[in-house]
C-alpha positions in Angstrom: -0.2 0.1 0.2 1.4 3.4 -0.9 2.3 5.6 1.8 0.6 9.3 0.8 2.2 11.6 3.0 -0.8 13.0 4.3 -3.7 12.0 6.7 -5.4 8.9 5.8 -9.0 10.6 5.7 -7.6 13.7 3.5 -6.1 11.2 1.3 -9.1 9.0 0.9 -11.4 12.0 0.1 -8.6 13.4 -2.5 -8.4 10.4 -4.4 -12.2 9.5 -4.4 -12.7 13.2 -5.8 -10.2 12.3 -8.6 -11.6 8.9 -9.4 -15.3 10.4 -9.5 -14.0 13.0 -11.8 -12.5 10.8 -14.1 -15.6 8.4 -14.3 -17.9 11.3 -14.9 -15.9 11.9 -18.1 -17.0 8.9 -19.3 -20.8 9.0 -18.6 -22.9 5.7 -19.1 -21.3 2.8 -21.0 -24.0 2.3 -23.6 -22.1 -0.4 -25.4 -21.5 -2.6 -22.4 -25.2 -2.1 -21.2 -26.5 -3.0 -24.5 -24.5 -6.4 -24.7 -24.1 -7.5 -21.1 -27.3 -8.3 -19.2 -27.4 -6.5 -15.8 -27.1 -10.0 -13.9 -23.7 -10.9 -16.0 -20.6 -11.6 -14.3 -17.1 -12.1 -15.3 -13.5 -12.9 -14.4 -10.7 -10.7 -15.9 -6.8 -10.5 -15.3 -4.5 -7.4 -15.6 -1.1 -8.2 -17.0 2.2 -6.4 -17.5 3.0 -6.2 -21.1 6.7 -4.9 -20.5 9.4 -4.6 -17.6 8.4 -2.1 -14.9 7.5 -0.9 -11.6 3.9 -0.9 -10.3 2.2 1.7 -8.9 -1.3 2.7 -8.2 -3.0 -0.3 -7.1 -5.2 1.3 -4.5 -6.3 3.8 -6.9 -7.4 1.0 -9.6 -9.1 -0.9 -6.9 -11.0 2.5 -5.9 -12.1 2.9 -9.6 -13.6 -0.4 -9.5 -15.2 -0.3 -6.0 -16.8 3.2 -6.8 -18.3 1.9 -10.0 -19.7 -1.0 -8.0 -18.6 -2.1 -4.7 -19.6 -6.1 -5.8 -16.2 -5.9 -7.8 -13.8 -7.5 -6.3 -9.6 -6.9 -7.0 -7.0 -9.4 -6.0 -3.4 -8.2 -6.4 -0.6 -10.7 -7.0 1.9 -7.9 -6.7 2.2 -4.6 -4.4 3.1 -1.0 -5.0 6.9 -0.7 -5.8 7.4 -4.4 -7.2 8.9 -5.0 -10.5 7.3 -6.8 -13.2 8.1 -8.6 -16.4 6.1 -9.1 -19.7 3.2 -11.5 -19.2 3.4 -11.4 -15.2 0.0 -11.4 -13.8 -0.8 -8.4 -11.6 -4.2 -8.6 -10.6 -7.8 -10.8 -11.0 -10.8 -8.7 -11.0 -14.4 -10.5 -10.4 -17.8 -9.2 -10.2 -20.6 -7.8 -12.3 -19.5 -7.4 -16.0 -20.8 -3.9 -16.6 -19.2 -2.3 -13.9 -15.9 -4.2 -14.4 -16.1 -3.0 -18.1 -17.2 0.5 -17.3 -14.2 1.2 -15.0 -11.6 -0.8 -17.1 -10.3 2.0 -18.8 -10.0 4.5 -16.0 -8.5 1.8 -13.8 -6.0 1.3 -16.3 -5.2 4.9 -17.1 -4.3 5.6 -13.5 -2.3 2.3 -13.0 -0.6 2.8 -16.3 0.5 6.5 -15.8 1.6 5.9 -12.1 3.3 2.8 -12.9 5.2 4.7 -15.9 6.5 7.4 -13.3 7.5 4.8 -11.2 9.3 2.7 -13.5 11.0 6.1 -15.2 12.0 7.1 -11.4 13.6 3.8 -10.7 15.5 3.9 -13.9 16.9 7.3 -12.5 17.6 5.8 -9.3 19.4 2.9 -10.6 21.9 5.5 -12.4 22.9 6.9 -8.9 23.9 3.8 -7.4 26.9 4.4 -5.4 26.6 8.1 -5.4 25.4 10.5 -2.8 22.5 12.0 -4.5 19.2 11.2 -4.2 16.1 11.8 -7.2 13.6 14.4 -6.5 10.4 15.3 -8.3 9.0 18.7 -9.3 5.6 20.4 -9.2 5.4 19.7 -13.1 2.9 17.0 -12.5 -0.6 16.4 -14.2 -3.1 18.9 -13.4 -5.3 17.6 -10.3 -3.2 14.7 -10.0 -0.5 15.7 -8.4 -0.8 13.5 -5.0 -0.9 10.4 -7.2 2.2 11.6 -9.3 3.9 12.5 -6.4 3.2 8.8 -4.9 4.3 7.1 -7.9 7.6 8.8 -7.5 8.1 7.2 -4.1 7.1 3.8 -5.4 10.1 4.2 -7.9 12.3 5.0 -5.1 12.6 8.9 -5.8 12.1 11.7 -3.1 9.3 14.4 -3.0 10.4 17.9 -3.3 7.6 20.3 -2.5 3.7 18.9 -2.3 2.5 22.3 -3.1 3.8 26.3 -2.7 2.8 25.9 1.0 5.4 23.3 2.5 9.0 25.3 1.4 9.8 28.4 0.5 11.5 28.1 -3.0 12.8 31.5 -3.8 13.4 31.9 -7.9 14.8 34.4 -10.2 11.6 36.4 -10.5 11.2 36.4 -6.8 15.0 38.1 -6.3 14.5 40.6 -9.3 11.2 41.6 -7.8 12.7 41.8 -4.1 15.6 43.7 -5.4 18.1 41.5 -4.1 19.0 37.9 -2.6 19.1 38.9 1.0 16.0 40.9 0.7 14.1 37.9 -0.7 15.3 35.7 2.0 14.4 38.6 4.9 10.9 38.9 3.6 10.1 35.1 3.6 11.7 34.5 7.1 9.6 37.6 8.5 6.4 35.9 6.6 6.9 32.5 7.2 8.9 31.7 10.2 10.3 28.0 10.7 9.6 27.1 7.0 12.2 25.6 5.1 13.9 27.9 2.6 15.5 27.2 -0.4 17.1 29.6 -3.2 18.2 29.5 -6.8 21.8 30.2 -7.5 22.7 31.2 -10.9 26.4 31.9 -10.3 29.0 30.8 -8.0 29.0 34.2 -6.3 25.2 33.3 -5.5 26.2 30.7 -3.9 28.9 32.3 -1.7 26.1 34.9 -0.7 23.8 32.2 0.1 26.0 30.5 2.4 26.1 33.6 4.4 22.2 33.7 4.5 22.6 30.2 5.9 19.6 29.0 3.8 18.1 25.6 4.2 19.0 24.3 0.4 20.7 25.9 -2.4 19.4 25.0 -6.0 22.1 25.2 -8.9 19.9 26.1 -11.7 21.5 24.9 -14.9 25.0 24.7 -13.8 27.4 23.3 -15.6 29.1 20.2 -14.3 32.4 22.3 -13.8 30.2 25.0 -12.1 28.4 22.3 -9.9 31.8 20.8 -8.8 33.1 24.4 -7.8 29.9 24.7 -5.9 30.4 21.5 -4.1 34.0 22.3 -3.1 32.9 26.0 -1.6 29.7 24.8 0.2 32.0 21.9 1.5 29.0 19.9 3.0 27.7 23.0 5.1 24.2 23.3 3.1 22.4 20.4 0.9 23.0 21.2 -2.8 20.2 20.6 -5.3 21.1 20.4 -9.1 18.4 21.4 -11.3 17.6 22.1 -15.2 18.0 19.7 -18.0 18.4 16.6 -16.1 18.0 13.2 -18.2 18.8 9.8 -17.8 21.7 10.3 -20.1 23.1 13.2 -17.9 22.2 12.3 -14.3 24.8 10.1 -13.4 27.5 12.9 -14.4 25.7 15.3 -12.2 25.7 13.2 -9.4 29.4 12.5 -9.6 29.9 16.2 -8.9 28.8 15.6 -5.3 25.5 17.3 -5.4 23.1 16.1 -2.7 19.8 16.2 -4.8 19.0 16.1 -8.3 15.5 17.3 -9.5 14.4 15.9 -12.6 10.9 17.2 -14.1 10.9 14.5 -16.8 9.5 11.9 -14.3 6.4 13.0 -14.0 5.9 15.4 -16.8 7.2 13.5 -19.8 6.5 10.0 -18.7 5.1 7.2 -20.9 2.7 4.8 -19.5 3.6 1.4 -18.5 1.8 -1.3 -21.1 -0.6 -2.9 -18.9 -3.8 -4.8 -20.3 -6.8 -6.4 -19.0 -8.1 -9.5 -20.7 -11.7 -11.1 -19.7 -11.1 -15.0 -18.9 -14.6 -16.0 -18.3 -18.0 -14.2 -18.7 -20.9 -15.7 -17.1 
């Protein structure tokens, strides 16, 4: 079961809202209702069609339950598990109309979340034997951030901010509007005491200034590898460093080897490819 990072009651309400909205988009299933009588039941199997990491089983089960509480999902794997082509993920049994109405919505959630978990796991694998950790960003599907960020954790990554409320991230526009980096940091600390403060650095001189300001984390925005190495040497472990901008599977290990603590990769949520998963009817009654 996924650890969602917020209270259980709040989590269930948010996920139910996301699922219901997705189901409402489809409306009534006129095709299935025309072909299957109300009393028809069936057994269906979900299978992976490629290698990947699973995420979103609770959400998929929720889709079926909200559609018809008589539908039963039995899972052969758990969130975070690796799967292979042809491997059975779940068995779904119950009323035929409900299962077929819910099928695509359940698969949409499961495939997207598993795609995120799979790509995140690929990034994490590239960082073996380094101290760096992969972070996500706020570049998530609108309305589905809770799901996207849960999937990142299933893939072995860590969450950056859940929103704009749990960490102050001072970027170039904020600094320019405040007039200086020290003034921007001072305003945030006055207004939001106790909130962690991360600031975007654009130059090595910025890094020096932020060390003096004793911020909680420094973001190295679009730094070259050489600049990252210089920043790591300058900071010498006094403040966590986060590399950001232009991160890909091809260059993430080189970035990690500079000695940074965190690497944020928007790609793991904004450009993810859904994992190929199918649902096949085994028996209809």
